[in-house]
C-alpha positions in Angstrom: 73.5 238.7 106.5 76.1 236.5 105.0 78.0 238.0 102.0 77.5 236.3 98.7 80.7 236.0 96.5 79.9 235.2 92.9 82.6 233.5 90.9 82.0 233.9 87.1 82.0 230.3 86.2 78.6 228.8 84.5 79.5 225.1 84.3 78.0 223.4 81.1 76.2 219.8 81.6 79.4 218.0 81.0 81.5 220.2 83.7 78.8 219.6 86.3 79.0 215.9 85.7 82.6 216.1 86.6 81.9 217.9 89.8 79.2 215.4 90.6 81.8 212.8 90.2 84.3 214.1 92.5 81.8 214.8 95.0 81.1 211.1 95.2 84.5 209.3 94.3 87.8 209.7 95.7 89.5 209.2 92.5 88.1 209.8 89.1 89.2 209.7 85.3 87.7 212.0 82.7 88.7 211.2 79.2 87.5 214.1 77.1 87.9 215.5 73.7 89.9 218.6 72.8 88.1 222.0 74.0 85.7 220.2 76.3 86.6 222.6 79.1 88.1 220.1 81.2 90.8 222.2 82.8 88.5 225.0 83.7 86.1 222.7 85.4 89.2 221.2 87.1 90.5 224.6 88.4 87.0 225.4 89.7 86.7 222.0 91.4 90.0 222.7 93.4 88.5 226.1 94.5 85.2 224.7 95.5 86.8 221.8 97.7 89.3 224.2 99.0 86.4 226.6 100.3 84.4 223.8 101.7 87.5 222.2 103.4 87.5 222.5 107.1 91.0 220.9 107.9 93.8 223.0 109.0 95.7 224.6 106.1 94.1 223.0 102.9 96.6 222.2 100.1 95.7 221.5 96.6 97.8 220.9 93.2 97.3 221.0 89.5 99.9 219.1 87.9 100.8 219.3 84.3 103.3 217.4 82.2 105.7 220.5 82.4 106.0 223.7 84.4 105.7 225.6 81.3 102.5 224.0 80.2 101.0 224.3 83.6 101.6 228.0 83.6 100.4 228.4 80.0 97.2 226.2 80.3 96.0 226.8 83.9 97.6 229.9 85.5 95.1 232.3 84.0 92.2 230.4 84.8 93.4 230.0 88.6 94.0 233.6 89.1 90.8 234.6 87.2 88.6 232.4 89.3 90.2 233.0 92.6 90.2 236.7 92.3 86.7 237.4 93.8 87.9 235.5 97.0 90.5 238.2 97.6 93.3 235.6 96.6 96.9 236.5 96.7 98.9 235.3 93.6 102.4 234.6 93.5 103.4 234.1 90.0 107.1 233.1 90.6 105.7 229.8 92.4 102.3 229.5 90.4 100.5 229.7 93.7 97.3 231.5 94.9 96.4 231.6 98.7 92.9 232.7 100.0 91.3 232.1 103.2 94.1 229.9 104.7 93.9 227.8 101.5 96.6 227.1 98.9 96.4 226.0 95.6 99.5 225.8 93.5 100.5 224.4 89.9 103.3 222.2 89.2 105.2 220.4 86.4 105.9 216.8 86.5 109.2 217.5 84.5 110.6 218.5 88.0 109.2 215.9 90.4 111.4 217.2 93.4 109.0 220.0 93.8 106.2 217.9 94.8 108.1 215.7 97.4 107.6 216.2 101.0 104.4 217.9 100.7 100.9 216.9 101.6 97.6 217.5 99.5 93.9 217.5 100.0 93.2 217.4 96.3 95.2 216.9 93.1 94.5 217.3 89.4 96.7 215.3 87.0 96.1 216.8 83.7 97.3 215.0 80.4 98.5 212.2 82.6 99.3 210.1 79.5 102.3 212.6 78.9 103.6 212.1 82.5 105.9 209.5 84.1 103.3 207.1 85.7 105.6 207.3 88.9 104.3 210.7 89.6 101.1 209.2 90.8 102.2 205.9 92.2 105.4 207.2 93.8 104.9 211.0 94.8 100.9 211.8 94.5 99.5 209.0 96.0 101.7 209.0 99.2 100.9 212.8 99.5 97.3 212.0 99.7 97.5 209.5 102.3 97.3 211.4 105.7 94.7 213.6 104.5 92.7 211.0 102.6 93.0 213.4 99.7 91.3 212.9 96.3 92.8 212.8 92.9 91.2 213.5 89.5 93.2 212.4 86.3 92.1 214.1 83.2 93.2 214.1 79.5 92.9 212.9 75.9 94.0 209.5 74.5 97.3 209.0 73.2 97.5 205.1 72.5 97.5 202.3 74.8 99.5 203.8 77.8 99.0 204.3 81.6 96.1 206.7 81.0 94.4 203.9 79.3 95.3 201.8 82.3 93.7 204.2 84.6 90.6 204.5 82.4 90.0 200.8 82.6 90.7 200.6 86.5 88.1 203.4 87.0 85.5 201.3 85.3 85.5 198.5 87.9 87.4 199.6 91.1 85.3 200.6 94.2 86.1 204.2 95.0 86.9 205.2 91.5 84.7 207.0 88.8 84.8 207.4 85.1 83.5 209.8 82.5 84.1 209.7 78.8 83.0 212.7 76.5 83.1 212.3 72.9 82.6 215.6 70.6 80.1 213.8 68.8 78.0 213.5 71.7 78.6 216.8 73.9 77.7 219.3 71.2 80.5 221.6 72.7 82.0 221.9 69.2 79.6 222.3 66.4 79.3 219.9 63.4 80.7 222.1 60.8 84.1 222.4 62.8 84.2 218.9 63.6 83.8 218.0 60.0 86.7 220.6 59.0 88.8 219.1 61.7 88.4 215.5 60.3 89.2 216.6 56.9 92.5 218.2 58.3 93.6 215.5 60.8 92.8 212.4 59.2 90.5 209.5 60.7 92.9 208.1 63.1 94.1 211.4 64.5 90.5 212.8 64.7 89.3 209.7 66.5 91.9 210.1 69.2 91.5 213.9 69.7 87.8 214.2 69.5 86.2 210.7 69.8 88.3 209.5 72.7 89.8 206.5 70.9 92.9 204.9 72.5 93.4 202.5 69.6 95.6 205.1 67.6 99.3 204.9 68.2 100.8 208.0 69.9 101.7 210.5 67.0 105.1 210.4 66.4 105.7 207.1 68.0 108.5 204.7 67.0 107.0 201.6 68.1 103.5 202.3 68.9 101.8 200.2 65.9 104.1 197.3 66.5 103.1 197.2 70.0 99.4 197.4 69.2 99.6 194.5 66.9 101.5 192.5 69.7 98.7 193.1 72.0 96.1 192.0 69.5 98.1 189.0 69.3 98.0 188.3 72.9 101.7 188.9 73.2 101.1 190.7 76.5 100.3 188.5 79.3 101.8 186.9 82.4 104.6 184.8 81.4 106.5 182.1 83.7 110.2 182.4 84.1 112.0 179.6 82.5 115.0 178.5 84.7 116.9 176.4 81.8 116.7 179.4 79.4 119.3 182.0 78.5 118.5 185.2 80.4 119.7 188.9 79.6 119.7 192.0 81.2 120.0 195.3 79.2 120.8 198.5 81.0 120.6 202.2 80.5 122.9 203.7 83.0 122.0 207.3 84.1 124.5 209.6 85.4 122.5 211.8 88.2 119.3 210.4 86.1 117.3 207.4 85.9 118.8 204.0 85.2 116.5 201.3 83.6 117.0 197.8 83.2 115.0 195.1 81.0 115.4 191.5 81.7 114.8 189.0 78.8 114.8 185.3 78.2 115.4 183.4 74.8 113.0 180.7 74.3 113.3 179.1 70.9 112.7 182.0 68.5 110.7 184.0 71.2 112.5 186.8 73.1 110.3 186.9 76.6 110.6 190.2 78.5 110.1 188.8 82.1 111.1 191.8 84.3 111.8 195.5 84.3 113.4 197.9 86.7 114.1 201.8 86.9 115.1 203.9 89.8 116.9 207.2 90.1 119.1 209.0 92.7 120.6 205.9 94.0 124.0 204.2 93.3 125.3 201.4 91.2 125.3 199.0 94.3 121.5 199.4 94.4 121.0 197.9 91.0 123.6 195.3 91.6 121.5 194.3 94.8 118.3 194.4 92.8 119.8 191.6 90.3 121.2 189.7 93.1 117.8 189.7 94.9 115.8 188.7 91.9 118.4 185.9 90.9 119.5 187.7 87.7 123.3 187.5 88.7 124.0 184.6 86.1 122.4 186.3 83.4 124.4 188.2 80.3 124.3 191.9 81.2 124.4 194.2 78.1 125.5 197.7 78.8 126.2 200.7 76.6 130.0 201.5 75.7 130.3 204.4 78.4 130.2 201.9 80.8 134.0 201.8 80.4 134.5 205.2 81.2 136.5 205.6 84.6 134.9 207.9 87.1 136.9 210.5 88.8 136.0 209.7 92.4 136.9 206.0 92.2 139.4 205.7 89.4 137.4 202.8 88.3 134.7 202.2 85.5 131.3 201.3 86.1 132.1 198.2 84.0 134.8 197.3 86.3 132.5 197.8 89.5 129.9 195.5 87.9 132.4 192.8 87.3 133.8 192.8 90.7 130.2 192.5 91.9 130.2 189.2 89.8 128.2 190.4 86.8 129.3 189.1 83.4 129.2 192.3 81.3 128.9 192.5 77.4 129.1 195.8 75.7 126.4 196.6 73.1 127.6 197.3 69.8 128.2 201.0 69.1 125.9 202.0 66.4 124.0 205.2 65.5 120.6 206.0 67.1 118.7 205.3 63.9 120.4 201.9 63.5 119.4 201.0 67.2 115.6 202.0 66.7 115.6 199.7 63.5 117.1 197.1 65.5 114.1 197.4 68.1 111.8 197.3 65.3 113.2 194.2 63.9 113.3 192.3 67.3 109.8 193.5 68.6 107.4 191.1 66.4 109.4 188.2 68.2 108.7 189.7 71.8 106.6 188.7 74.6 106.0 190.9 77.5 105.2 189.6 81.0 102.4 192.2 82.0 101.8 193.5 84.8 105.4 193.1 85.8 106.9 195.0 82.7 104.2 197.6 82.3 106.1 200.7 83.1 108.9 199.6 80.7 106.2 198.9 78.3 104.8 202.3 78.6 108.2 203.6 77.9 108.1 201.8 74.5 104.6 203.2 73.5 105.4 206.7 74.4 108.9 206.9 72.9 108.4 209.3 70.1 110.1 212.0 67.6 110.2 215.4 69.0 108.0 217.9 67.8 108.4 221.5 66.7 105.3 223.4 67.8 106.1 226.6 66.2 106.8 224.9 62.6 104.3 222.0 63.3 106.9 219.3 62.2 108.7 216.4 63.8 112.4 216.5 64.3 114.2 213.2 63.2 115.4 213.0 67.0 113.6 211.5 70.0 111.9 213.6 72.4 114.0 213.2 75.9 111.4 212.6 78.5 110.5 210.1 81.1 110.1 207.2 78.3 113.6 207.7 77.1 115.4 205.5 79.7 113.2 202.3 79.4 113.5 202.6 75.6 117.2 203.0 75.4 117.8 200.0 77.6 115.5 198.1 75.2 117.6 199.3 72.2 120.9 198.1 73.8 118.9 194.8 74.2 118.1 194.7 70.5 121.7 195.6 69.5 123.4 193.1 71.9 121.2 190.3 72.3 123.5 187.3 71.1 121.0 184.7 70.3 123.4 181.7 70.0 121.8 178.4 71.1 118.7 178.6 73.1 118.4 175.4 75.7 114.7 175.7 75.7 112.2 175.5 72.6 108.6 175.3 74.2 106.6 178.3 72.4 104.0 180.3 74.5 100.4 179.2 74.2 98.6 182.4 73.5 95.9 180.9 76.3 97.8 178.9 78.4 96.4 177.3 81.6 98.5 179.2 84.1 96.8 182.6 83.2 94.4 183.7 85.7 
């Protein structure tokens, strides 16, 4: 008689729905209120799928925004529920091995730890707090040869890429969506919900417990303005105007990401027509992108440190760019607060070419003040994360944009014929 191994997991109705979703769909999105139990169900789904997997050496990953968060939120659950299987725990690598299978926890703050691996299944927890490229550039390719699955779980934080995934899951084949509001699940009792609402305020409560994407990210510098622009239809496909002045604005990373915004001045409008970012490549890579996309004749706005000479070449990056044929302009050297205010003044006149600039737009939405978890207060400085680079280059645009005379004055119609 086969041995029966019992795992101390008794899923609630909502957790069963998550398992059913991922048994029938390759990609799933779960929007859930706080304390719903989504992480527990996610870890147990990894274990279940690993047990049923007949492929050689199955590999699974749980990915949180940071390595510390993965350890704090999910490690104890993984050890607890895998223990009856005789799993071997490796706390230094946040890894559990059992029966030739492996489940490992990662933080997307160190994406290099994920490269070069294959996965049969992945959980992306609080994907709205992670760089969207974790999915597109790393996780999705890692699932390809094994035809692995991915579950995105989280609580809303404004109109960011998590909302885009939610909207995609509503309509796309092979995708599924579940949304769990606290007022409907009964997991948190009414008395506690009422107390939470009184403490948190209406907007924060609707975000955290009623799965609303309408509230701006807490501490966001530009979220409310961007929401208003979206309501005014300032985010749509926008054609490039060949006769208009074109600008690029750069945030140059040293061993870090570099980001470039491309803007055109059309009358009083500032049209953001393109966005690009990358990391781990040289300056020549970005020059090639500029030339390949016919932006060489634009006016290129860069931060003041572009004048610093590099030890290896003895040349500044400004000199290198000018030798490549770029007309470089240095953004005024102003304080961070002044730059943020310049962005706020510029944004109401901006139009965004979506989806082409979506990644940059996500950076602006998620750019927010740092938060002190212990004292429960916001610092006066921005949080430095994946959203910083795109926001910094936009700040240089706001500071360095020389409006002068625009050669074209036809404004955008919010419902033009060229929209498909």
